[in-house]
C-alpha positions as CSV (number, residue, x, y, z in Angstrom):
1,M,5.1,-19.0,-3.1
2,E,7.0,-19.2,-6.7
3,R,9.9,-17.0,-7.8
4,S,8.6,-15.9,-10.8
5,L,5.5,-14.4,-9.1
6,S,6.9,-11.3,-8.1
7,M,7.8,-10.3,-12.1
8,E,4.3,-11.3,-13.2
9,L,3.0,-8.8,-10.4
10,V,5.1,-6.2,-11.1
11,R,3.1,-6.6,-15.2
12,V,-0.1,-6.1,-13.7
13,T,0.6,-2.8,-11.6
14,E,2.4,-1.6,-14.3
15,A,-0.5,-2.1,-16.3
16,A,-2.5,-0.2,-13.9
17,A,0.0,2.8,-13.7
18,L,0.1,3.3,-17.3
19,A,-3.9,3.6,-17.9
20,S,-4.6,5.7,-14.7
21,A,-1.4,7.8,-15.8
22,R,-3.7,9.1,-18.8
23,W,-6.4,11.0,-16.3
24,M,-3.4,12.6,-14.0
25,G,-4.1,16.3,-13.7
26,R,-7.4,15.5,-15.1
27,G,-10.0,16.2,-11.9
28,K,-11.6,13.0,-12.8
29,K,-10.8,11.0,-9.6
30,E,-13.6,7.8,-11.2
31,E,-12.7,7.6,-14.2
32,A,-8.4,6.9,-13.7
33,D,-9.4,4.4,-10.7
34,D,-11.8,2.5,-13.1
35,A,-8.8,2.5,-16.1
36,A,-6.4,1.2,-13.2
37,T,-8.8,-1.3,-12.3
38,S,-9.7,-2.6,-15.4
39,S,-6.5,-2.9,-16.9
40,M,-4.9,-4.9,-13.6
41,R,-7.7,-6.5,-14.2
42,D,-6.8,-7.9,-17.8
43,V,-3.7,-8.7,-16.9
44,F,-4.1,-10.8,-14.1
45,D,-6.1,-13.8,-16.2
46,T,-2.2,-14.1,-17.7
47,I,-0.8,-14.4,-14.2
48,P,-0.3,-18.4,-13.2
49,M,-1.5,-18.2,-9.8
50,K,-4.5,-19.4,-7.9
51,G,-5.4,-16.0,-6.6
52,T,-8.6,-15.0,-4.4
53,V,-9.2,-11.1,-3.5
54,V,-9.4,-10.4,0.0
55,I,-8.5,-7.0,-0.5
56,G,-10.5,-5.1,-3.0
57,E,-12.7,-2.9,-4.5
58,G,-15.6,-3.6,-2.6
59,E,-18.0,-6.5,-2.5
60,M,-19.5,-8.0,-5.6
61,D,-22.2,-6.3,-5.4
62,E,-20.4,-3.2,-5.3
63,A,-17.5,-3.4,-7.4
64,P,-17.3,-5.0,-11.3
65,M,-14.2,-6.6,-10.8
66,L,-11.1,-6.9,-8.4
67,Y,-14.1,-7.5,-6.0
68,I,-14.1,-9.4,-2.4
69,G,-13.7,-12.9,-3.3
70,E,-13.3,-13.0,-6.5
71,K,-11.1,-15.7,-8.5
72,L,-7.6,-14.6,-10.5
73,G,-4.9,-15.6,-12.3
74,T,-4.7,-19.1,-14.5
75,G,-6.1,-21.4,-12.1
76,F,-2.6,-23.1,-11.8
77,G,0.5,-22.1,-9.4
78,P,0.6,-20.8,-6.2
79,R,-2.4,-20.6,-3.8
80,V,-2.7,-17.0,-2.9
81,D,-5.1,-14.2,-1.0
82,V,-4.8,-11.0,-3.0
83,A,-4.8,-7.5,-2.0
84,V,-5.2,-4.5,-4.4
85,D,-5.6,-1.3,-4.7
86,P,-5.0,-0.4,-8.2
87,L,-4.9,2.7,-7.9
88,E,-3.8,4.3,-4.8
89,G,-4.3,8.0,-4.7
90,T,-7.1,8.4,-6.7
91,N,-7.5,12.4,-5.7
92,I,-4.0,12.2,-5.9
93,V,-4.0,11.5,-9.8
94,A,-6.7,13.9,-10.1
95,A,-5.2,16.9,-8.8
96,G,-1.4,16.1,-10.3
97,L,-0.1,15.9,-7.2
98,W,2.6,13.4,-5.8
99,N,3.2,9.9,-4.9
100,A,0.0,7.9,-6.3
101,L,1.1,4.4,-6.8
102,A,-0.8,1.2,-8.1
103,V,-0.3,-1.6,-5.7
104,I,-0.8,-5.3,-5.0
105,A,0.1,-7.9,-2.1
106,V,0.4,-11.6,-2.0
107,A,0.5,-13.8,0.6
108,D,-0.1,-17.6,1.1
109,H,-3.6,-18.4,1.3
110,G,-5.2,-17.8,4.7
111,N,-2.1,-15.2,5.9
112,L,-3.7,-11.7,4.9
113,L,-6.0,-9.7,7.4
114,H,-9.8,-9.3,5.7
115,A,-9.5,-5.6,6.9
116,P,-12.8,-3.8,6.6
117,D,-13.2,-0.9,4.2
118,M,-13.1,1.5,7.7
119,Y,-10.6,3.8,9.5
120,M,-7.7,2.4,11.4
121,E,-5.1,3.8,13.7
122,K,-1.8,3.2,12.8
123,I,2.0,3.3,12.9
124,A,4.6,2.6,10.8
125,V,8.6,2.2,10.9
126,G,11.3,1.1,9.2
127,P,13.7,-1.8,10.4
128,E,16.0,-0.2,12.6
129,A,13.4,1.0,15.1
130,V,11.1,-2.3,15.0
131,G,9.9,-3.5,18.5
132,K,10.6,-0.2,20.1
133,V,7.6,1.8,19.1
134,S,3.7,1.1,19.9
135,L,0.4,2.5,18.6
136,D,-0.3,2.3,23.3
137,A,2.9,4.5,23.8
138,P,2.3,9.0,23.6
139,V,3.1,10.5,21.1
140,I,6.6,11.9,22.0
141,D,7.5,8.5,23.7
142,N,7.6,6.9,19.7
143,L,9.7,9.9,19.0
144,K,12.0,9.5,21.1
145,A,12.5,5.8,20.4
146,V,12.8,6.6,17.0
147,A,15.3,9.3,17.3
148,Q,17.3,6.8,19.7
149,A,17.0,3.5,16.8
150,K,18.2,5.8,14.2
151,G,21.1,7.7,16.1
152,K,19.3,10.8,15.9
153,D,17.9,14.1,17.9
154,V,13.9,14.1,18.4
155,E,14.1,17.6,16.3
156,D,15.8,15.5,13.3
157,V,13.0,13.1,13.0
158,V,10.4,13.2,10.1
159,V,7.1,12.0,11.3
160,T,4.4,11.8,7.8
161,I,0.9,12.5,8.8
162,L,-2.2,12.9,6.6
163,D,-3.5,16.2,6.4
164,R,-7.0,15.6,8.0
165,D,-8.6,17.3,10.7
166,R,-9.2,14.3,12.7
167,H,-5.0,14.6,13.4
168,K,-4.9,18.3,15.0
169,K,-4.2,17.0,18.4
170,I,-1.3,14.7,17.1
171,I,0.2,17.2,14.8
172,Q,0.4,19.3,17.8
173,E,1.8,16.9,20.0
174,V,4.4,16.4,17.5
175,R,5.3,19.5,16.9
176,D,5.6,20.2,21.0
177,A,8.1,17.6,20.9
178,G,10.0,19.8,18.3
179,A,10.4,17.0,15.7
180,R,8.9,17.9,12.1
181,I,6.1,16.9,10.1
182,K,5.4,15.9,6.4
183,L,2.0,16.3,5.8
184,I,0.6,14.1,2.7
185,H,-2.7,14.8,1.1
186,D,-3.5,11.3,0.4
187,G,-1.7,8.2,0.1
188,D,-0.2,6.0,3.3
189,V,0.8,3.2,1.6
190,A,3.5,5.0,0.5
191,G,4.1,6.6,3.5
192,A,4.1,3.6,5.7
193,I,6.5,2.6,3.3
194,N,8.8,5.3,3.1
195,T,9.8,5.1,6.8
196,A,11.9,1.8,5.5
197,F,14.2,4.1,3.1
198,D,16.2,6.5,4.0
199,E,16.1,8.0,0.7
200,T,13.0,9.3,1.2
201,G,13.8,11.1,4.3
202,V,11.2,9.6,6.6
203,D,11.2,8.1,10.2
204,I,7.7,7.0,11.2
205,M,4.2,7.2,9.9
206,L,1.5,8.5,12.5
207,G,-2.6,8.8,12.3
208,S,-5.4,6.7,10.9
209,G,-6.3,5.6,7.7
210,G,-7.9,3.1,5.4
211,A,-8.0,-0.5,6.8
212,P,-7.0,-2.1,3.5
213,E,-4.3,0.5,3.1
214,G,-3.0,-1.1,6.6
215,V,-2.6,-4.9,5.4
216,L,-1.2,-3.4,2.2
217,A,1.4,-1.6,3.9
218,A,2.2,-3.9,6.1
219,V,3.2,-6.3,3.6
220,G,5.5,-4.2,2.3
221,L,6.9,-3.5,5.2
222,K,7.2,-7.4,6.1
223,C,9.3,-7.5,3.2
224,L,11.6,-4.7,4.5
225,G,11.9,-5.7,7.4
226,G,9.9,-2.7,9.1
227,E,7.0,-2.8,11.8
228,H,3.0,-1.8,11.1
229,Q,0.9,-1.5,13.8
230,G,-2.8,-0.6,13.6
231,R,-6.2,-0.9,15.5
232,L,-9.7,-1.0,13.8
233,L,-11.9,2.3,14.4
234,P,-15.3,1.0,13.5
235,Q,-17.8,3.8,13.4
236,N,-21.0,2.3,13.6
237,D,-22.6,-0.7,14.7
238,E,-22.3,-1.6,11.2
239,E,-19.0,-1.5,10.6
240,L,-18.6,-3.1,14.3
241,E,-20.6,-5.9,12.8
242,R,-18.5,-6.6,10.1
243,C,-15.6,-6.9,11.7
244,K,-17.0,-9.7,13.2
245,K,-17.9,-11.1,10.4
246,M,-14.4,-11.1,9.5
247,G,-13.2,-13.0,12.6
248,I,-11.9,-10.2,14.5
249,E,-14.1,-9.9,17.6
250,D,-11.8,-7.3,19.8
251,V,-12.0,-4.5,17.7
252,N,-9.5,-3.1,20.0
253,K,-6.6,-5.2,20.0
254,V,-3.5,-3.7,18.7
255,L,-2.9,-5.7,15.2
256,M,0.6,-6.7,15.4
257,M,2.5,-7.6,12.6
258,E,1.9,-11.1,12.6
259,D,-2.2,-10.0,12.2
260,L,-2.2,-8.5,9.7
261,V,0.2,-10.4,7.4
262,G,0.9,-14.2,9.0
263,G,3.4,-16.5,7.7
264,D,7.5,-16.6,6.5
265,D,6.6,-15.3,2.6
266,C,4.8,-12.4,1.0
267,I,5.2,-10.3,-1.6
268,F,4.8,-6.7,-2.4
269,A,4.9,-5.0,-5.6
270,A,3.9,-1.2,-6.4
271,T,4.1,0.9,-9.8
272,G,4.7,4.6,-9.3
273,V,1.3,6.6,-11.4
274,T,2.7,10.0,-10.0
275,D,6.6,11.5,-9.4
276,G,7.2,10.7,-5.7
277,E,9.8,10.2,-2.8
278,L,10.2,6.9,-3.7
279,L,8.8,6.0,-7.1
280,K,8.8,8.3,-10.3
281,G,5.5,8.2,-11.8
282,V,4.7,7.4,-15.4
283,H,6.4,9.8,-18.3
284,Y,4.5,9.2,-21.7
285,K,6.3,10.8,-24.9
286,G,4.7,9.7,-28.0
287,V,4.6,5.9,-28.4
288,K,6.2,5.5,-25.7
289,A,6.1,5.5,-21.9
290,T,8.5,4.8,-18.5
291,T,7.6,3.0,-15.7
292,Q,9.0,2.7,-11.9
293,S,8.5,-0.2,-10.2
294,L,9.3,-1.9,-6.9
295,V,8.9,-5.9,-5.8
296,M,10.0,-7.4,-2.7
297,R,9.8,-10.5,-1.3
298,A,9.6,-11.2,2.7
299,R,11.1,-14.6,2.6
300,S,14.4,-13.8,0.4
301,G,14.6,-10.1,1.4
302,T,15.3,-9.3,-1.8
303,V,14.3,-5.8,-2.8
304,R,14.2,-4.5,-6.9
305,F,13.4,-1.3,-8.6
306,V,12.2,-2.3,-11.7
307,D,12.6,0.7,-14.5
308,G,10.5,-0.2,-17.7
309,K,10.2,1.2,-21.2
310,H,7.0,0.7,-22.8
311,N,5.5,1.0,-26.2
312,V,2.3,1.8,-26.3
313,K,1.1,1.2,-30.0
314,K,2.4,-2.4,-29.4
315,K,0.4,-3.4,-26.5
316,P,-2.5,-0.8,-26.7
317,D,-4.3,-2.4,-23.8
318,F,-1.2,-2.8,-21.7
319,V,-1.6,-7.2,-22.4
320,I,0.3,-9.7,-24.3
321,R,-0.9,-12.8,-24.0
322,P,1.2,-15.8,-24.8
């Protein structure tokens, strides 16, 4: 992949964030998601690449754009697989809460898991705890391993968990161990990525969430030198059959980093839609708007924070074509 692709992808996530942020707190998650998807798709047309959506808004007959199998880019440049979540946290935006993101992950063709839209059991940690945790290990063992790796007491470890009834047992086990918990309403891509940044105060993420989001998070953590493990959790025969069609024969297998994102290179880009621990959200003032984005590449290990100032009057549809 070419280095210039990193900054081009930021333009895409910026457009999605700028469009969807207008809906913050208005209680209309579908409208926010549609705005993000439409703007993201428009800017993709200007990106020099031969991209194929492997994780998107759904199958061709379910989504009008950014559907699985859709071709993206100008048709010139690197051939890549693309995973998108135009608005990671639709409920977050609708309610005006924290940590909504516009997210893209890109890897060389054939290197992204074509994760079906179902639940995935997950564990995510930053670089210090790589190789020290296991999805099959008891919660207490993982907490002790992270504490030792980071030079902390278990009581100082902070665990991010989605606030769901299905996580009551994990929550109780973490509390019994004496560790601290940060419950999040939605947005487990941000929850996973945050484990690799000390300033977020998060050490590990546990629980289950969407499988597509698991792949997106794995790309981000690969760029950061962290670790993400997952196990698919099909809920019925239809989901089980979909796993097989996508080449996943053993659904009980723990999917390691190389299973989720292979090869030695990938790019992760995200722009904050609402304010969060890691990224500021979109702020509007008249015809001006500010954004904050994160873009990372695995091969170089480069991590960039990009502050953008935009004149909405000059690019009302967030696209300036060459």
